[in-house]
N, C-alpha and C positions, 0 to 999 in steps of 0.2 A: 923342588921342598915337596920332604914325602906329604901324604895324606895323613891327616890323625884321623885316627879312628871319631868315632861319636857315642856319646854315652846315652844309651835307655832310660827309662824312670823304674823300669821290672828286674837290666840285666843287661847284656853286652849288646850293642848292635853294631852290624857291619857296615861297608861303608854307605855314605847316603845316596844310594841308586836309584829315589822315587818310591821305594817299599822301607818297610821295617818287621825285623823280627824281634817277636819277643819273646821271652823265656822265662818259664816262672824263678821266681828271686830262689837261691839258693842249688838250681841245678847249673849245670857249663853244655853251652850249649856244643854238638856235635851233627855230624853229617847228616846223620837220620833222622835229627831230630825238623830237619825242615819236611819231610815226607809227611812225620805223625799232623794234619789236619786239627784233630781237634784242640792240640796245645799249640796253638800259632794265631798270634790275633794281629791282622792286616790293616795297619791304618795308613791313611790316604795322608802324606807332610802337608802340614800349612804352605802359603807362601812364602815366610820367614826361614822356616825349619830349610827350605828349600833349597832358599837364594845363600843360608851362610854353609849349608852341604856342596853346592858347586865351587864359594869362595875357596872354603877348605880344599878341594879337590883339584880345583887350576892349576896349576902351575907357571906362577910370572918368570918371564924372563928376565935373566937379568940385565941391572941396569933400566929395565924402562919403569917408568913410571906407574903406581897403580891408578885404573880406572873408576872413577868415584860411579855407584851404581845408584842410579836413578827410578824410584817404584811410583810410577803413571797416581799407582791406588791410593786411596788416604786411608790408610793404618787404621781399623776397627779400634774407636776410644779416642780419637785423636781431640785435638783440640778444633782442629780444624772443621771436622763433621760434626762438633755439637754444634759448632758455630753457623754450619750449612743449615741444620735441624732448623734452629731457633727462628733463619730465616725466612724458612720455607713456610713458616705460617703466615707470613706478613705478604706473601708474594704471591700473583693470582694470573691467570692466562687469558681475562677476559677485563677491556677498559671498562668503568664504569667510575662512581662517584658514591660516597656513604649517606646512606639516607639517616643517619643518628648519629650522635657522639660517643652519645654515651651506650656503655655495653650492654646487651641484654639479663637482664637480673629474671632471676627464672621465679625469684619471690613474691616480687611484686606478680608478675602474670601469672601467677598460681593462686593470690590474690583477688584476681579478676575475673577468674575462671567460673562458670558455674556448671554446676556436677548436679545431672540429673534434673528431672523435670521443671518447667517454672511453676511457680506459685498455684496460679489456676488450675493448673494439668493436677499437682500434686492435690489441691482441695476435692476433686469432681474425682479423676481415676481411682487416686490412691484411696480415696473411701471405699470406697468396694472392696477393695483387695484389705483393706482394715478391717472392715464389717463382716469380711466372710470368716478371715482369721479369729477375728472375736467369737464369733457363731460358732467355729468348730471347735475353740476350745470350751467351751460352755458344755456343747453336746457330748465331746469324754470328759468332762469331769460329773456331769449327770449319770454317764456311761457306769464313770467306776463306782461313783456313789452307791446306786440302785445295785450293784453286784457285790457290793461291800453290805451292804442294807445300813446306811449310814447317812447323815444331813452332812451338805458341804458344811465345810471349818475352813476357812480363809488364815491361814498360821503366820501371812506378812501382813495380814492386817485385822489378826484376833481382840475384836474388844474384851470379849469374857478374859483373854489372859493376859487385859491390861489394866485390870482391875487395879484402883491408887490403894486398896488394903492389902493387897497381893505384893505389888512392888511398885518400884520409881524407877527407873522415869518411865509415865503412862507415852507409849511410843506411837500410839493411836491418833491421842491428844495432843502432846504435848511437843512443842517443838524444841531448838536448843536450851529453851528455858522452861521450868516449871510453872506451868498455867494456870496461876490461884484463881481467876476468876470462870475456869469450865470447870464445871463441880459436877456432873452425870452422879446417879445416886446407884444407876441398875442395868443390865445388858439383861437384855430376853430377844427372841427369834419373833417373829413375822407373827406367829402360827399364837403363841402366845399372847401375843400383844391385839391383834384383831378378831374380830370373831368371824367374819367372813372377808380376808382380805380380798383387795380390787389392783392391782397392777396399777391399771387403767380405769377410770370409770366415767364412762360419758364424754369421753374426749379428755381432751386439756384446756384451761383457761388459769389468765390471767389470776381471776379469781379464786384459785384453788394453791396459790402458795401462799404459807403461812412462815416468816424470820422464826428460829429456835433465840437457844439462849448461847449465841457467838456472832461476829461481827461480820458475817457473810452477806449482809444485803447487798453488796453489788453483786456479784455473783446470781442470786436470788434477782436481785432488778435484771439482770438479761437473762434469764430463763424466762421467766413475765415476761422479756420484751419479743421473743424468740417465738412463746406459745400464741401472739398474734399470726403469725405467717403458718396455716393447716399444715402436720407434716412434718415438721420440723422437728421434734425434740419425740416424737418416733422413730425418727431417725438412727438419732444417738442413741438411743434403747436399743440396743440392737438382737441381743438373744437375753432370756432366762426360762430357767427350768424349775417354776413356784416351790413345785413339790419338794424335790432337795435344796432349794433355798441358793439359785447362784444366779447370780444377773450380769452380766454384758454390756457393757458400755464403749463408746470409743469419742474422743475430745481430741481435737486438734492445738496438739502441744508441739513448738519450738518447730514447726516448718512439715511439722508432719502426724499423720491419724496413727493414737495410739490405740490400746485399746486397757481399760478396767473393769477387771470382776471380782466382784464381793460376794460373799454372804449374806442372809438377811439376817444376818444381827444387829442389832440400835440400844442406842443409848437411853434409858429412862429418868424421868424427874425426880424422882422417887424412888427407892429402896424398896424389897420385899416385905411383906406384913410382919414376917417376924425377925428383921434389923429396923424395923422403924423403931421412933420414937414413940415414948406415951406421948407425950402432949401431940402429934399429928393424928395415933389413931381418937384421943378425946375430941380433934378437935371436930369433930364427925356427929353430929347429932345432939352433941353434948353430951355424949357418952362417948365408952370403951368400943371402938366399933367391930363388927366381927371382919374374918377375913376377907371371905366376898364380898359384904360391902366396901370394905378398902381394897380389894382389891378392883373392883368396878370402879371406886373413884380416881385412884390413883393409877393404875397399871392398862388400863384397854383402854382404844382406840388413839386417836394421832393427836391427845390433845397429853397423853402420857410422854411423849418423844420429847426428849430434851433438846436436840436440835432439827433441820426443818420439819414440817407434815404441810397435808393436805385439809383441807377444808374439811374436806371428809371425811369421816371416823373410821374407815378403813379403804380409803387410797396408800399407795405405798409409792407410786412413782417416785416422786422430791424427795422426802427423804432418805431413799436407795442410789439416786443420782447424785445425792450431794456425799453421802458416803462414798461413791466412787471417786469425785470430783476429789473432794479430801486425801484419798487416797495414791491420785496420783498426783500430788503433791507432797504430799509425806505424811502427812498430816490434820487435823482439825484446826491446828491453832495457825497451820499455815495458810490459810484460807480465812483469816478475820483480816478483815482492809486490804480494797483491791480497786482497777481500776472497772468500772461495766464496760468498759470498750474489749477489753482483753477477755475476758469472759466469754462474748457475745462469737469473739475469733475464736475460741475453744470449742465453741458450742457448733461452730457452724464452718469453719474454714475460710471464712472470707475477711476481709481486710474493713478495719473501720478508722475515722478516725476524729479528730476532740474538736471541738466547739468552744470558744467559749462570748458566749452572748454580747459581749462588748468588743468584741473582733469586727463584729459584721457587720462590712461594709454598706449592705445594704438589704434593711430587716424587711424590708414590702418583697426583694427577690427572695430574701432568703424564705420569710413565711410563702410565700405564693409557690415556689420551685421545686420545695423541701417536704417541709413543714407538713405542706396539707397534703403531701404522699406518701405520711407515715403508715407505712405498714402494706404498701401498694410495693412502691420501691426502694425507698429509706426505713432502717427501724432504726428510731431513736430508745434513748435512755438521757435522763439527766438527773441533775445533782446540785446545793448550793456549795458554793467555797466554804469549805470552815474553817477558813482561816480569816476572810474579811466578811462574810454571808453571818445572816444570823437567822433566828427560829422566830417564825410568824406567820398566826392562825396555823397549827399545824401542817406547816412544812420546815423541816429539821435542817440546818446546816450538815452536811458533811454525811448525809444520805442519803442512800440513789432510792431513783423513783425510773419507771420503766413507763416510757406515753402510749396512751392505748389512739388517743383520737387527738384531732385541730379542728375548729370550726366557725367561723365568723358569721356574726347573727347581730345584725343591724349593726353594723358596723363596731362590734365590738371582740375581739379575736378571748379563743377561748382555749385552754390546751387542757386534757384531761390526763391527768397522771394518775399512776397505781404505787401506793407505797406497800410493800412486803412485811412489812411493819403492821400488825392490828392492832397497836397500841398510837401509831399515828395515823392522823385524819385531819381532814382540812375541815374547817372548825367557822372561816367566813362566809360571806356570800355563796350560793353556784355552791353549795355541798353537796353532798352525795343525796341523791334524790331528785336533783333539780332536773325541770323540763327541759335546760340546753343540756345535760349531757346523756341526752336518749337522742 
């Protein structure tokens, strides 16, 4: 039986002898085409094409039966190949036994994995990095301000741009809702409030702290608590340039140390003289006051501040620390109400625990092993439950207190606590000035 010519994709193909000559479409193949290398594409035939060509070109004897062709190789894409590929995943060349029934879960493994250093390392080693970064930022700001001959203005937390008479909401005061209780009347810089401002004056002590017109006693009680350990507050107040008016602080927030940089603008309780009401001016000495007298009375010193202030009329570290802490939380309203232990962690990078007095198993053990070691091995702050507690002799429910010392005299146990609110004082026996407190 004569061989049939095979048809190529782009032209006419000669007998399948193992090579294929392709002629561009539209041209007839000639003898000279075989010598022209640029116009010839040579392709090796596939196994299926070679077998088909051999079958077509080999004549069969008359009367003989066709011999079936059996391919030992599994054709590509066949069902058998797919099945072999599937079972290959379950075969192993080593004997063994399974250790788990359920398959590996990458999501659960990622949840258990720890990334970065552990908490003690973060609270110590990373503090140095955060402090150095904060200091570098403060120095850079100071250089730029001196180059421009300007005081520093923090446009991300600008108190003067937050004047309620100009716009609402007040981004530095209000949270998601307008805080009607927060009503500062003015804004001034440090140099316009204090005659001889000093960031630290004779160190820091719990007695330096006075609460302002916001409910952040929990934070201030934490500040008072850590001032019992020399050097702790100074570590948080990383860098400052008082002439330029830039101050840098660091806080331990959400597992890492962060920096909070602020300018020296502070809120005042009263407005400027020309904006004050006649009644307020007349309240001084029973007659309309002069501007100098009004300014000295309402707009000067620590007493003029709306939020927290230092006991000394020219000390400034506390209102600026409170401002930086409010900025780290978003606004002043966000630090109204909280847990003193959380603030202690933010200021130290340590870990605190909450102890309910009614849950203590052995009160004697707690007194001897823990409370008697206050400010030596432990820091303590306390509060009375605002739901089940009650006000008694100057100790108010829902108000935070820092624990200063514990004493046992003649079988009687005493715990000296301090309120950051000057209006709240102990009025019963052993009040301020008693010999047992010394």
